[in-house]
DOVEX-64926 format. One record per residue (C-alpha): residue in one letter; residue number from 0; x, y, z. Coordinates in steps of 0.1 Angstrom, whole numbers. Example, Ala and Ser with C-alpha at 12.3 -4.5 7.8 and 13.67 -1.06 7.14 Angstrom:
{'a'; 0; {123; -45; 78}}
{'s'; 1; {137; -11; 71}}
***
This chain:
{'x'; 0; {0; 0; 0}}
{'x'; 1; {13; 35; -9}}
{'x'; 2; {8; 60; 19}}
{'x'; 3; {15; 98; 19}}
{'x'; 4; {40; 109; 44}}
{'x'; 5; {52; 140; 64}}
{'x'; 6; {86; 147; 49}}
{'x'; 7; {100; 156; 84}}
{'x'; 8; {89; 122; 97}}
{'x'; 9; {107; 101; 71}}
{'x'; 10; {139; 122; 75}}
{'x'; 11; {139; 122; 113}}
{'x'; 12; {144; 84; 118}}
{'x'; 13; {180; 76; 126}}
{'x'; 14; {177; 39; 135}}
{'x'; 15; {184; 19; 104}}
{'x'; 16; {161; -11; 110}}
{'x'; 17; {132; 13; 120}}
{'x'; 18; {138; 35; 90}}
{'x'; 19; {137; 4; 67}}
{'x'; 20; {104; -6; 83}}
{'x'; 21; {90; 29; 79}}
{'x'; 22; {99; 30; 42}}
{'x'; 23; {81; -3; 37}}
{'x'; 24; {51; 11; 56}}
{'x'; 25; {47; 40; 32}}
{'x'; 26; {53; 19; 2}}
{'x'; 27; {89; 29; -6}}
{'x'; 28; {120; 7; -10}}
{'x'; 29; {151; 5; 11}}
{'x'; 30; {172; 17; -18}}
{'x'; 31; {156; 52; -13}}
{'x'; 32; {175; 57; 20}}
{'x'; 33; {204; 71; 0}}
{'x'; 34; {181; 99; -12}}
{'x'; 35; {169; 109; 22}}
{'x'; 36; {196; 137; 26}}
{'x'; 37; {181; 155; -4}}
{'x'; 38; {147; 150; 10}}
{'x'; 39; {158; 164; 43}}
{'x'; 40; {172; 195; 26}}
{'x'; 41; {139; 201; 8}}
{'x'; 42; {118; 194; 39}}
{'x'; 43; {138; 220; 59}}
{'x'; 44; {134; 245; 32}}
{'x'; 45; {96; 241; 33}}
{'x'; 46; {94; 241; 71}}
{'x'; 47; {116; 272; 75}}
{'x'; 48; {90; 291; 54}}
{'x'; 49; {60; 277; 71}}
{'x'; 50; {49; 255; 42}}
{'x'; 51; {34; 221; 49}}
{'x'; 52; {56; 191; 48}}
{'x'; 53; {26; 168; 52}}
{'x'; 54; {8; 144; 28}}
{'x'; 55; {35; 141; 1}}
{'x'; 56; {38; 108; -18}}
{'x'; 57; {75; 100; -19}}
{'x'; 58; {93; 78; -45}}
{'x'; 59; {61; 67; -61}}
{'x'; 60; {64; 41; -89}}
{'x'; 61; {37; 36; -116}}
{'x'; 62; {28; -1; -114}}
{'x'; 63; {43; -21; -143}}
{'x'; 64; {58; 10; -160}}
{'x'; 65; {87; 16; -136}}
{'x'; 66; {83; 53; -139}}
{'x'; 67; {93; 69; -105}}
{'x'; 68; {86; 104; -91}}
{'x'; 69; {105; 118; -61}}
{'x'; 70; {76; 138; -47}}
{'x'; 71; {40; 141; -57}}
{'x'; 72; {13; 162; -40}}
{'x'; 73; {-24; 163; -49}}
{'x'; 74; {-52; 186; -39}}
{'x'; 75; {-90; 182; -38}}
{'x'; 76; {-93; 196; -74}}
{'x'; 77; {-70; 168; -86}}
{'x'; 78; {-42; 193; -94}}
{'x'; 79; {-7; 179; -91}}
{'x'; 80; {27; 192; -80}}
{'x'; 81; {57; 171; -89}}
{'x'; 82; {91; 179; -74}}
{'x'; 83; {123; 161; -84}}
{'x'; 84; {153; 163; -60}}
{'x'; 85; {189; 166; -71}}
{'x'; 86; {221; 172; -52}}
{'x'; 87; {248; 177; -79}}
{'x'; 88; {265; 209; -90}}
{'x'; 89; {270; 195; -125}}
{'x'; 90; {235; 181; -133}}
{'x'; 91; {226; 194; -168}}
{'x'; 92; {196; 215; -177}}
{'x'; 93; {189; 192; -207}}
{'x'; 94; {186; 162; -184}}
{'x'; 95; {163; 181; -160}}
{'x'; 96; {141; 192; -189}}
{'x'; 97; {140; 157; -203}}
{'x'; 98; {129; 142; -170}}
{'x'; 99; {102; 169; -164}}
{'x'; 100; {88; 164; -199}}
{'x'; 101; {86; 127; -193}}
{'x'; 102; {69; 133; -160}}
{'x'; 103; {44; 157; -177}}
{'x'; 104; {35; 129; -202}}
{'x'; 105; {25; 105; -174}}
{'x'; 106; {9; 130; -150}}
{'x'; 107; {-12; 146; -177}}
{'x'; 108; {-31; 113; -179}}
{'x'; 109; {-44; 120; -144}}
{'x'; 110; {-48; 158; -144}}
{'x'; 111; {-48; 188; -168}}
{'x'; 112; {-33; 210; -142}}
{'x'; 113; {2; 197; -134}}
{'x'; 114; {31; 218; -121}}
{'x'; 115; {66; 203; -125}}
{'x'; 116; {97; 213; -105}}
{'x'; 117; {133; 202; -99}}
{'x'; 118; {151; 213; -67}}
{'x'; 119; {189; 210; -68}}
{'x'; 120; {201; 215; -32}}
{'x'; 121; {238; 216; -44}}
{'x'; 122; {232; 248; -64}}
{'x'; 123; {201; 261; -46}}
{'x'; 124; {183; 262; -79}}
{'x'; 125; {146; 254; -86}}
{'x'; 126; {138; 245; -122}}
{'x'; 127; {102; 245; -134}}
{'x'; 128; {85; 238; -167}}
{'x'; 129; {62; 263; -182}}
{'x'; 130; {30; 254; -201}}
{'x'; 131; {49; 258; -234}}
{'x'; 132; {76; 233; -221}}
{'x'; 133; {101; 261; -217}}
{'x'; 134; {125; 254; -187}}
{'x'; 135; {129; 283; -162}}
{'x'; 136; {150; 286; -131}}
{'x'; 137; {147; 304; -98}}
{'x'; 138; {179; 309; -77}}
{'x'; 139; {172; 305; -39}}
{'x'; 140; {207; 308; -24}}
{'x'; 141; {194; 327; 6}}
{'x'; 142; {163; 325; 27}}
{'x'; 143; {147; 357; 14}}
{'x'; 144; {147; 345; -22}}
{'x'; 145; {126; 313; -18}}
{'x'; 146; {93; 332; -13}}
{'x'; 147; {98; 348; -47}}
{'x'; 148; {100; 315; -65}}
{'x'; 149; {73; 299; -85}}
{'x'; 150; {75; 268; -63}}
{'x'; 151; {68; 287; -31}}
{'x'; 152; {39; 306; -46}}
{'x'; 153; {24; 273; -59}}
{'x'; 154; {28; 254; -26}}
{'x'; 155; {16; 283; -4}}
{'x'; 156; {-19; 280; -18}}
{'x'; 157; {-19; 242; -23}}
{'x'; 158; {-37; 221; 2}}
{'x'; 159; {-23; 186; 1}}
{'x'; 160; {-49; 157; 4}}
{'x'; 161; {-46; 120; 9}}
{'x'; 162; {-59; 99; -19}}
{'x'; 163; {-80; 68; -15}}
{'x'; 164; {-57; 49; -38}}
{'x'; 165; {-29; 65; -59}}
{'x'; 166; {-25; 34; -80}}
{'x'; 167; {-61; 37; -92}}
{'x'; 168; {-52; 69; -109}}
{'x'; 169; {-23; 55; -129}}
{'x'; 170; {-38; 26; -149}}
{'x'; 171; {-8; 10; -167}}
{'x'; 172; {-28; 4; -199}}
{'x'; 173; {-29; 41; -205}}
{'x'; 174; {9; 40; -211}}
{'x'; 175; {15; 5; -225}}
{'x'; 176; {16; 10; -263}}
{'x'; 177; {16; -18; -288}}
{'x'; 178; {27; -12; -325}}
{'x'; 179; {-2; -34; -335}}
{'x'; 180; {-31; -27; -311}}
{'x'; 181; {-23; 10; -307}}
{'x'; 182; {-10; 18; -341}}
{'x'; 183; {-19; 56; -341}}
{'x'; 184; {-3; 61; -307}}
{'x'; 185; {28; 42; -318}}
{'x'; 186; {32; 62; -351}}
{'x'; 187; {26; 95; -332}}
{'x'; 188; {53; 87; -307}}
{'x'; 189; {28; 87; -278}}
{'x'; 190; {50; 66; -255}}
{'x'; 191; {83; 64; -238}}
{'x'; 192; {109; 37; -237}}
{'x'; 193; {124; 26; -204}}
{'x'; 194; {160; 33; -195}}
{'x'; 195; {168; -4; -203}}
{'x'; 196; {152; -1; -237}}
{'x'; 197; {169; 32; -244}}
{'x'; 198; {203; 17; -237}}
{'x'; 199; {199; -10; -262}}
{'x'; 200; {184; 14; -288}}
{'x'; 201; {215; 37; -286}}
{'x'; 202; {238; 7; -292}}
{'x'; 203; {219; -5; -322}}
{'x'; 204; {215; 30; -338}}
{'x'; 205; {253; 34; -339}}
{'x'; 206; {252; 7; -366}}
{'x'; 207; {278; -18; -379}}
{'x'; 208; {268; -43; -353}}
{'x'; 209; {265; -72; -377}}
{'x'; 210; {240; -92; -357}}
{'x'; 211; {224; -82; -324}}
{'x'; 212; {203; -103; -301}}
{'x'; 213; {176; -91; -277}}
{'x'; 214; {165; -120; -255}}
{'x'; 215; {135; -109; -234}}
{'x'; 216; {108; -125; -213}}
{'x'; 217; {72; -118; -220}}
{'x'; 218; {61; -83; -209}}
{'x'; 219; {94; -65; -211}}
{'x'; 220; {86; -44; -241}}
{'x'; 221; {107; -62; -266}}
{'x'; 222; {84; -57; -296}}
{'x'; 223; {79; -20; -289}}
{'x'; 224; {116; -16; -287}}
{'x'; 225; {124; -33; -321}}
{'x'; 226; {95; -15; -338}}
{'x'; 227; {107; 18; -323}}
{'x'; 228; {142; 11; -337}}
{'x'; 229; {127; 3; -371}}
{'x'; 230; {107; 36; -370}}
{'x'; 231; {140; 55; -363}}
{'x'; 232; {157; 36; -391}}
{'x'; 233; {129; 46; -415}}
{'x'; 234; {131; 82; -403}}
{'x'; 235; {168; 82; -410}}
{'x'; 236; {162; 71; -446}}
{'x'; 237; {173; 35; -441}}
{'x'; 238; {157; 5; -457}}
{'x'; 239; {146; -20; -431}}
{'x'; 240; {125; -52; -432}}
{'x'; 241; {107; -66; -401}}
{'x'; 242; {102; -104; -402}}
{'x'; 243; {74; -115; -379}}
{'x'; 244; {79; -152; -370}}
{'x'; 245; {42; -160; -369}}
{'x'; 246; {10; -150; -387}}
{'x'; 247; {6; -114; -396}}
{'x'; 248; {-22; -96; -377}}
{'x'; 249; {-44; -67; -386}}
{'x'; 250; {-20; -43; -370}}
{'x'; 251; {9; -56; -391}}
{'x'; 252; {-10; -50; -423}}
{'x'; 253; {-21; -15; -413}}
{'x'; 254; {15; -6; -404}}
{'x'; 255; {27; -21; -437}}
{'x'; 256; {6; 5; -455}}
{'x'; 257; {27; 33; -440}}
{'x'; 258; {55; 48; -461}}
{'x'; 259; {88; 30; -456}}
{'x'; 260; {74; 0; -436}}
{'x'; 261; {81; -34; -449}}
{'x'; 262; {67; -62; -427}}
{'x'; 263; {66; -99; -439}}
{'x'; 264; {58; -132; -423}}
{'x'; 265; {87; -156; -419}}
{'x'; 266; {71; -180; -444}}
{'x'; 267; {73; -153; -471}}
{'x'; 268; {108; -141; -463}}
{'x'; 269; {136; -147; -488}}
{'x'; 270; {170; -131; -479}}
{'x'; 271; {179; -126; -515}}
{'x'; 272; {149; -103; -520}}
{'x'; 273; {162; -80; -493}}
{'x'; 274; {199; -81; -501}}
{'x'; 275; {200; -44; -507}}
{'x'; 276; {184; -35; -473}}
{'x'; 277; {203; -19; -445}}
{'x'; 278; {187; -39; -417}}
{'x'; 279; {165; -69; -411}}
{'x'; 280; {147; -73; -378}}
{'x'; 281; {133; -107; -367}}
{'x'; 282; {106; -104; -340}}
{'x'; 283; {96; -135; -320}}
{'x'; 284; {127; -153; -334}}
{'x'; 285; {123; -181; -309}}
{'x'; 286; {94; -195; -329}}
{'x'; 287; {115; -199; -361}}
{'x'; 288; {122; -235; -372}}
{'x'; 289; {156; -244; -359}}
{'x'; 290; {166; -262; -391}}
{'x'; 291; {155; -235; -416}}
{'x'; 292; {164; -203; -397}}
{'x'; 293; {202; -210; -395}}
{'x'; 294; {206; -210; -433}}
{'x'; 295; {186; -178; -435}}
{'x'; 296; {209; -161; -409}}
{'x'; 297; {240; -174; -427}}
{'x'; 298; {227; -159; -460}}
{'x'; 299; {220; -125; -443}}
{'x'; 300; {255; -126; -427}}
{'x'; 301; {271; -132; -461}}
{'x'; 302; {252; -102; -475}}
{'x'; 303; {266; -81; -447}}
{'x'; 304; {231; -69; -436}}
{'x'; 305; {228; -57; -400}}
{'x'; 306; {203; -81; -384}}
{'x'; 307; {184; -79; -351}}
{'x'; 308; {170; -111; -335}}
{'x'; 309; {145; -105; -307}}
{'x'; 310; {125; -131; -288}}
{'x'; 311; {118; -148; -255}}
{'x'; 312; {141; -179; -255}}
{'x'; 313; {117; -198; -231}}
{'x'; 314; {84; -190; -250}}
{'x'; 315; {82; -217; -276}}
{'x'; 316; {52; -235; -291}}
{'x'; 317; {68; -263; -311}}
{'x'; 318; {96; -286; -302}}
{'x'; 319; {112; -276; -335}}
{'x'; 320; {114; -239; -325}}
{'x'; 321; {149; -226; -322}}
{'x'; 322; {142; -212; -287}}
{'x'; 323; {174; -200; -270}}
{'x'; 324; {197; -214; -297}}
{'x'; 325; {196; -181; -316}}
{'x'; 326; {216; -166; -288}}
{'x'; 327; {243; -193; -293}}
{'x'; 328; {244; -185; -330}}
{'x'; 329; {251; -148; -323}}
{'x'; 330; {277; -155; -297}}
{'x'; 331; {295; -181; -319}}
{'x'; 332; {295; -159; -351}}
{'x'; 333; {299; -125; -335}}
{'x'; 334; {304; -117; -298}}
{'x'; 335; {287; -122; -265}}
{'x'; 336; {286; -84; -263}}
{'x'; 337; {261; -85; -292}}
{'x'; 338; {235; -100; -269}}
{'x'; 339; {217; -77; -245}}
{'x'; 340; {187; -89; -224}}
{'x'; 341; {156; -70; -215}}
{'x'; 342; {147; -80; -180}}
{'x'; 343; {123; -54; -164}}
{'x'; 344; {87; -65; -170}}
{'x'; 345; {65; -36; -179}}
{'x'; 346; {34; -52; -194}}
{'x'; 347; {22; -79; -170}}
{'x'; 348; {10; -66; -137}}
{'x'; 349; {22; -82; -104}}
{'x'; 350; {-10; -102; -96}}
{'x'; 351; {-11; -117; -131}}
{'x'; 352; {26; -125; -132}}
{'x'; 353; {25; -141; -98}}
{'x'; 354; {-6; -161; -106}}
{'x'; 355; {10; -174; -139}}
{'x'; 356; {41; -185; -120}}
{'x'; 357; {21; -203; -93}}
{'x'; 358; {-3; -218; -119}}
{'x'; 359; {27; -237; -134}}
{'x'; 360; {43; -245; -100}}
{'x'; 361; {21; -244; -70}}
{'x'; 362; {51; -242; -46}}
{'x'; 363; {66; -211; -64}}
{'x'; 364; {52; -186; -39}}
{'x'; 365; {83; -163; -38}}
{'x'; 366; {72; -127; -40}}
{'x'; 367; {35; -135; -37}}
{'x'; 368; {32; -122; -2}}
{'x'; 369; {4; -96; 2}}
{'x'; 370; {-6; -98; -34}}
{'x'; 371; {-43; -94; -41}}
{'x'; 372; {-53; -115; -71}}
{'x'; 373; {-82; -91; -81}}
{'x'; 374; {-71; -92; -117}}
{'x'; 375; {-77; -130; -119}}
{'x'; 376; {-112; -145; -124}}
{'x'; 377; {-124; -181; -128}}
{'x'; 378; {-153; -197; -145}}
{'x'; 379; {-162; -234; -144}}
{'x'; 380; {-183; -256; -167}}
{'x'; 381; {-188; -294; -169}}
{'x'; 382; {-188; -296; -207}}
{'x'; 383; {-169; -279; -235}}
{'x'; 384; {-198; -266; -255}}
{'x'; 385; {-211; -245; -225}}
{'x'; 386; {-176; -232; -219}}
{'x'; 387; {-173; -221; -256}}
{'x'; 388; {-207; -204; -256}}
{'x'; 389; {-199; -186; -224}}
{'x'; 390; {-166; -174; -238}}
{'x'; 391; {-184; -159; -268}}
{'x'; 392; {-205; -137; -245}}
{'x'; 393; {-173; -121; -232}}
{'x'; 394; {-165; -106; -267}}
{'x'; 395; {-156; -78; -274}}
{'x'; 396; {-145; -68; -238}}
{'x'; 397; {-123; -99; -236}}
{'x'; 398; {-99; -115; -261}}
{'x'; 399; {-104; -153; -262}}
{'x'; 400; {-70; -169; -269}}
{'x'; 401; {-71; -206; -279}}
{'x'; 402; {-47; -234; -287}}
{'x'; 403; {-34; -242; -322}}
{'x'; 404; {-43; -277; -331}}
{'x'; 405; {-34; -301; -359}}
{'x'; 406; {-51; -296; -393}}
{'x'; 407; {-51; -333; -400}}
{'x'; 408; {-57; -353; -368}}
{'x'; 409; {-85; -347; -342}}
{'x'; 410; {-74; -334; -308}}
{'x'; 411; {-91; -327; -275}}
{'x'; 412; {-85; -289; -278}}
{'x'; 413; {-106; -289; -310}}
{'x'; 414; {-136; -288; -286}}
{'x'; 415; {-127; -252; -278}}
{'x'; 416; {-125; -239; -314}}
{'x'; 417; {-144; -210; -327}}
{'x'; 418; {-139; -184; -354}}
{'x'; 419; {-144; -158; -328}}
{'x'; 420; {-113; -168; -309}}
{'x'; 421; {-76; -162; -317}}
{'x'; 422; {-53; -192; -317}}
{'x'; 423; {-18; -190; -301}}
{'x'; 424; {-1; -185; -335}}
{'x'; 425; {-23; -155; -344}}
{'x'; 426; {-17; -139; -310}}
{'x'; 427; {21; -140; -312}}
{'x'; 428; {36; -106; -305}}
{'x'; 429; {3; -91; -295}}
{'x'; 430; {-9; -80; -261}}
{'x'; 431; {-44; -74; -247}}
{'x'; 432; {-59; -57; -217}}
{'x'; 433; {-83; -86; -210}}
{'x'; 434; {-74; -122; -219}}
{'x'; 435; {-95; -153; -214}}
{'x'; 436; {-82; -188; -219}}
{'x'; 437; {-95; -224; -217}}
{'x'; 438; {-81; -251; -195}}
{'x'; 439; {-97; -285; -199}}
{'x'; 440; {-96; -320; -185}}
{'x'; 441; {-61; -327; -199}}
{'x'; 442; {-44; -307; -172}}
{'x'; 443; {-33; -322; -139}}
{'x'; 444; {-7; -316; -112}}
{'x'; 445; {22; -339; -104}}
{'x'; 446; {43; -330; -74}}
{'x'; 447; {28; -295; -76}}
{'x'; 448; {39; -289; -112}}
{'x'; 449; {13; -284; -140}}
{'x'; 450; {13; -313; -165}}
{'x'; 451; {-8; -324; -195}}
{'x'; 452; {-19; -359; -203}}
{'x'; 453; {1; -371; -232}}
{'x'; 454; {-27; -389; -249}}
{'x'; 455; {-47; -357; -250}}
{'x'; 456; {-18; -334; -259}}
{'x'; 457; {-19; -313; -290}}
{'x'; 458; {3; -314; -321}}
{'x'; 459; {16; -281; -307}}
{'x'; 460; {24; -289; -270}}
{'x'; 461; {-6; -277; -249}}
{'x'; 462; {14; -265; -219}}
{'x'; 463; {36; -243; -242}}
{'x'; 464; {5; -229; -258}}
{'x'; 465; {-10; -221; -224}}
{'x'; 466; {21; -202; -214}}
{'x'; 467; {22; -183; -247}}
{'x'; 468; {-15; -172; -243}}
{'x'; 469; {-15; -162; -206}}
{'x'; 470; {15; -140; -211}}
{'x'; 471; {-4; -119; -237}}
{'x'; 472; {-22; -103; -207}}
{'x'; 473; {-18; -67; -198}}
{'x'; 474; {-44; -63; -171}}
{'x'; 475; {-70; -90; -165}}
{'x'; 476; {-68; -128; -169}}
{'x'; 477; {-98; -151; -169}}
{'x'; 478; {-94; -189; -167}}
{'x'; 479; {-123; -209; -181}}
{'x'; 480; {-120; -243; -166}}
{'x'; 481; {-138; -273; -180}}
{'x'; 482; {-143; -307; -165}}
{'x'; 483; {-114; -304; -141}}
{'x'; 484; {-124; -298; -105}}
{'x'; 485; {-89; -305; -92}}
{'x'; 486; {-76; -277; -113}}
{'x'; 487; {-104; -254; -102}}
{'x'; 488; {-96; -261; -66}}
{'x'; 489; {-59; -254; -70}}
{'x'; 490; {-66; -221; -88}}
{'x'; 491; {-89; -211; -60}}
{'x'; 492; {-61; -219; -35}}
{'x'; 493; {-37; -196; -54}}
{'x'; 494; {-62; -167; -54}}
{'x'; 495; {-74; -171; -18}}
***
């Protein structure tokens, strides 16, 4: 739970264990203890001028996004004051402005009236952003100067209030942009990359990397990163082809109609056709056939085309998928430095991520303490037809993701088929706010690990397909369980 705090309270605690406990109590982390001296400088400045130090949210992180604000204050009119704290004589104005502009992007989703400041205690300067995004500065190197500053005037008439829930204001789906599902926002640049994504982008934009790998778990923003890189390449006048290792979706086709965008499915990709291109980007490379993709990569290497391979090494559907072996290919033919992982999950919220982990291993409870599984819902039916008909009623609020089955031999998962649903291959690379999936009688637990009866398994391994589908979830996950009371019982035990 995130609680507002009196700034003097948080800086007054000297006992290390007590301070750690207090930081946890207000929803901050122990790493923030190093920033307390800056907080103390600011708190003393406010107190010395009879300004309130109460009801400030400190070091608030937007769930899933990883965007942090040093100080936030809200009033009853939903106006916001944001104050960033620095203590460096050499902190550049460009960095200050960049940070405040980024803060403005996120805070404007909550309020139209946002005031943004940076206080540098090392230089006694207060920077603030005007409505036209111009950066201004007030010098407050003596006590009489602070009351003349824009920050003082703003705080003097600002009555801080405690919110019922600050997290409820910052819905992550407002900021999670998909090149396919949010095409206009993507093309208009209505998003920000994380610091981790920005670091990889800078390396790649320097060029001449030969081949670069971006292994990344589901939910880390891998696809947004590589499409953002492609967008920059196109803007710079370079020829780039994106190879989607899966079936193209509607978003792919719409993006392909934009000038400079070349997107093809892996089944239609011929290296010789793109030998004059500057770059080729493979998204979801882990799904490529391990026997065919190597010859394609060899050919691109011989052409001297810069190639980016991005995918989740663990997220495979078919036993013939290359999986993590694409990383070995890069390390063998180039350098280990040409592989840089994305690790911070920004799509899947904590309750969903925790539930997925525990669904596959009931004993894997690490990090699940105090998590409320209010983004997980269950439905149960004793026959497949009723389950399918129920799922249809969820459309269009929910995206129903199904298994891919054999075109030739009948399988158990055929019972869940409908033209209204997406199979796991059509959902590759996409993400959805609300995802519903089927789990039937073929699932069981053995030593607390989720298993699938071999005689009912699919041509494409069912367990792999389940993982592929549940990790498409941005916000809400619904499990439609059919003819499997043991599974229902275990899912309830996770949620309780």
